[in-house]
C-alpha positions in Angstrom: 85.3 240.2 76.0 86.0 243.1 78.4 89.2 243.2 80.4 89.3 245.0 83.7 93.0 245.8 84.6 94.4 246.6 88.0 94.0 250.4 88.0 90.4 250.0 86.8 89.6 247.5 89.6 90.4 250.2 92.2 88.7 253.0 90.2 85.5 251.1 89.6 84.8 249.7 93.1 85.8 251.7 96.2 86.6 249.7 99.3 83.3 250.6 101.0 81.3 249.4 98.0 83.2 246.1 98.0 82.5 245.6 101.7 78.8 246.5 101.1 78.5 244.0 98.3 80.0 241.2 100.4 77.8 242.1 103.4 74.6 242.1 101.3 75.3 238.8 99.6 76.6 236.8 102.6 74.2 238.5 105.0 71.2 237.5 102.8 72.2 234.1 101.4 75.3 232.9 103.2 78.0 231.2 101.1 77.1 229.5 97.8 77.8 225.8 97.8 80.9 224.8 95.8 84.1 222.8 96.0 87.1 223.8 98.0 89.8 225.3 95.9 92.2 223.1 94.0 95.7 223.6 95.3 98.7 222.4 93.4 102.4 222.7 94.6 105.6 222.4 92.6 109.1 223.1 94.0 107.8 225.7 96.6 105.4 227.4 94.2 101.6 227.2 94.4 98.7 227.3 91.9 95.2 227.8 93.2 92.0 227.2 91.1 88.9 228.8 92.6 85.5 228.3 90.9 82.1 229.6 92.1 78.5 229.8 90.8 75.5 231.6 92.2 72.4 233.4 91.0 73.1 232.7 87.3 76.7 234.0 87.5 79.9 232.0 87.6 83.6 232.7 87.8 87.0 231.0 88.0 90.1 232.5 89.5 93.6 231.2 88.7 96.2 232.4 91.2 99.9 231.6 91.3 102.2 232.2 94.3 106.0 232.2 93.9 108.0 233.1 97.1 111.0 233.9 94.9 109.3 236.6 92.9 109.9 239.5 95.3 113.6 239.0 94.9 113.1 239.2 91.2 111.3 242.4 91.6 108.0 240.8 90.7 104.7 240.2 92.6 104.5 237.2 95.0 100.8 236.7 93.9 99.7 236.7 90.2 96.4 235.7 88.6 93.5 236.2 86.3 89.7 235.9 86.8 87.1 235.0 84.2 83.5 236.1 84.8 80.5 234.3 83.2 77.3 236.3 83.2 73.6 235.6 82.8 71.7 234.7 80.8 73.6 231.8 79.3 76.8 231.9 81.4 78.8 233.6 78.6 82.3 234.7 79.4 81.9 238.5 79.6 85.0 239.8 81.4 88.5 239.0 82.5 89.8 240.7 85.6 93.4 241.2 86.7 93.6 238.6 89.4 96.1 240.1 91.7 94.1 243.4 92.1 90.8 241.4 92.6 92.5 239.3 95.3 93.8 242.4 97.1 90.5 244.1 97.0 88.4 241.1 98.0 90.7 239.9 100.8 90.9 243.3 102.4 87.1 243.9 101.9 86.3 240.6 103.7 88.7 241.6 106.6 87.0 245.0 106.6 83.6 243.4 106.9 84.7 241.1 109.7 86.3 244.1 111.5 83.1 246.1 111.1 81.2 243.4 113.1 83.9 242.2 115.5 86.2 245.1 116.5 85.2 247.5 119.3 83.3 250.5 117.9 86.0 252.8 119.3 89.0 250.8 117.9 91.4 253.4 116.4 95.0 252.1 116.8 96.0 249.8 114.0 99.1 247.6 113.5 99.7 245.9 110.2 102.3 243.2 109.6 103.4 243.2 106.0 104.1 246.3 103.9 103.1 244.7 100.5 100.0 244.9 98.5 97.8 243.2 101.1 99.1 245.4 103.8 98.2 248.5 101.7 94.7 247.2 100.9 94.1 246.3 104.5 95.0 249.8 105.5 92.3 251.1 103.2 89.8 248.5 104.5 90.4 249.3 108.2 90.1 253.0 107.5 86.8 252.4 105.7 85.2 250.8 108.8 86.9 252.5 111.7 88.2 256.0 112.5 91.9 255.4 112.7 94.1 257.7 114.8 97.4 255.8 114.6 98.9 253.2 112.3 102.1 251.1 112.8 103.6 249.1 110.0 105.9 246.2 110.7 108.0 244.7 107.9 111.6 243.5 107.6 112.7 245.8 104.8 113.1 249.5 105.5 112.4 250.4 101.9 109.1 248.6 102.0 108.1 250.4 105.2 109.0 253.8 103.6 106.9 252.9 100.5 104.0 252.0 102.7 104.2 255.2 104.7 104.3 257.2 101.4 101.2 255.2 100.1 99.4 256.0 103.4 100.2 259.7 103.1 98.8 259.7 99.6 95.5 258.1 100.6 94.7 258.8 104.2 95.0 261.6 106.8 96.4 259.5 109.7 99.7 259.2 111.5 101.7 256.2 110.1 105.0 255.1 111.5 107.4 252.2 111.5 106.5 249.7 114.2 107.7 246.6 116.0 105.9 243.3 117.0 105.6 244.7 120.6 103.1 247.3 119.2 100.4 244.6 119.5 100.3 245.5 123.2 98.8 248.9 122.4 96.7 248.1 119.3 93.0 247.9 118.9 93.2 246.1 115.5 96.0 243.9 114.2 96.2 242.7 110.6 98.8 240.0 109.6 99.4 240.3 105.8 102.5 238.2 105.4 103.7 234.9 103.9 105.5 234.0 107.1 105.8 230.4 108.1 106.4 231.3 111.8 104.4 233.6 114.1 105.1 237.3 113.6 104.2 238.4 117.1 103.9 237.0 120.6 100.2 236.5 121.3 100.7 236.8 125.0 101.3 240.5 124.4 98.0 241.3 122.7 95.9 244.0 124.4 92.5 243.2 125.9 89.7 243.9 123.4 91.9 243.7 120.3 90.6 242.4 117.0 93.0 240.4 114.8 92.6 239.7 111.1 94.9 236.9 110.1 95.0 236.4 106.3 98.3 234.6 105.7 99.0 230.9 106.5 97.0 229.7 103.5 98.5 226.2 103.9 98.5 223.8 106.8 102.2 224.1 107.3 102.2 227.9 107.7 101.7 229.7 111.1 101.5 233.4 110.9 100.0 233.8 114.4 100.8 231.7 117.4 98.7 229.3 119.5 98.4 231.9 122.3 96.6 234.2 119.9 94.2 231.5 118.8 93.6 230.2 122.3 93.0 233.7 123.8 90.5 234.8 121.1 86.9 234.3 120.1 87.5 232.8 116.6 85.5 233.5 113.5 86.2 231.8 110.1 84.7 232.1 106.6 83.7 228.4 106.5 84.7 225.8 109.0 85.5 223.1 106.4 87.9 225.3 104.5 89.5 226.8 107.6 90.0 223.4 109.2 91.5 222.0 106.0 93.9 224.8 105.1 94.4 227.3 107.8 97.8 226.6 109.4 97.3 229.0 112.3 94.3 227.0 113.5 95.6 223.5 112.6 99.0 224.0 114.3 97.3 225.6 117.4 95.2 222.4 117.6 98.1 220.0 117.1 100.7 221.8 119.3 98.8 224.2 121.6 95.7 222.3 122.7 93.2 224.5 120.8 89.8 222.8 120.2 88.2 223.3 116.7 84.8 223.2 118.4 85.8 226.5 120.0 85.1 228.3 116.7 82.4 230.8 117.7 80.9 231.4 114.3 81.5 231.5 110.6 80.7 234.5 108.5 77.2 233.3 107.6 76.3 232.8 111.2 77.8 236.2 112.1 76.2 238.2 109.2 73.0 236.3 108.3 72.1 234.6 111.6 73.2 237.3 114.0 75.6 235.2 116.1 77.1 237.0 119.1 80.9 236.9 119.1 82.1 239.9 121.1 80.4 239.6 124.5 82.4 242.4 126.2 84.8 245.2 125.4 87.7 243.1 126.8 87.1 240.1 124.5 89.8 239.4 122.0 88.4 238.5 118.6 90.2 236.7 115.7 89.0 236.5 112.1 91.0 233.6 110.6 90.7 233.9 106.8 91.7 231.6 104.0 89.7 233.2 101.2 86.8 231.7 99.3 85.8 231.6 95.6 82.3 232.9 96.4 83.8 236.1 97.8 85.7 236.6 94.5 82.5 236.1 92.5 80.6 238.7 94.6 83.3 241.3 94.1 83.8 240.4 90.4 80.1 240.8 89.9 80.1 244.2 91.7 83.0 245.3 89.5 81.2 244.3 86.3 78.0 246.1 87.2 79.6 249.2 88.8 
C-alpha cells in the first residue's frame, strides 16, 4: 500500500489543482450522500471519524484534536486517511491526515472565496498563525490578487513564523495585525480553535467576505452573532452546519438569527448557480465544518496526480 506523507501531499497537488478538483466534483454532482461524521469526546479531546463513498471510490479519515498538544510542542490536529480505489474498493493508499485536512479545508475556503468575494478583493486578514492559517494564505492567494495580509495571533513567535512562511511562498506585504483590521479587510479568514469570538462583527467593512472554519462543535463560537446576522450565509450542507457549527447555533439561540436565512449551500452555489452576492456592499460568510466527501475528492486527486 502506498503512503503519501505530508511533504508529498503539498508537492503532488498544488492549491489551485485542489480547488479545481472540488469545483468540478461539487459543481457537477453536488455532495455524495453519506452519514455525518462520528464525533467522540473524552476529557476535552476529540476523535472524528469521516467516511465517504462516490463513483467507485471510498475513504475514511480519522482525526484527533487535543488542545493541550501545542503546549507540548505537538500539532493540535493529527490524523490518517485510508483511500479505497476501484475496481474492487481495495485499500490503495494511506495519506497523512493532518496535511490532507489542511489542504482540503483551505481549498474549500478558496473555492467559496472564488465565488463569493468581490473580484477586486485584495486585503486579507487571517486569525490564527498555525497550519490552517498558512494554508488559507495560500488558498486566498490562489483565487485573488492580494496586496496586503494581516495576521492576528496571540503569540509573537507564531506571527513571526507566519511572516517568514509568507515571505518564502508569496510576494505580498504581510504584517502583524489586530482584530480591528477587519474594518479595512476585503477577506477575513478565522482559523482558530477559539471558543469565543475573535473580532467584533460590527466593525466589518462593507463588501467583506468571511471564511469561518473553526467552531467545529456547537459550544464553540469563533465569530459573533453580529457577523452572522449581517452576512449572506453559505454552508457546505445545511444539516451538518445546523448540527455542528457553533457560530450559527449560538447566533440562533442568543442573537436571533434564523436558520432559514442561509442563502445557499455549496451545491446550490456551484451546481445550481444560486445568487449570493447581490451587490458590492453585501457581506458574505462561508461557515464551514468540513465534510468527508471533500476529503475523498482531494484524496482521489492526490492519488491520481
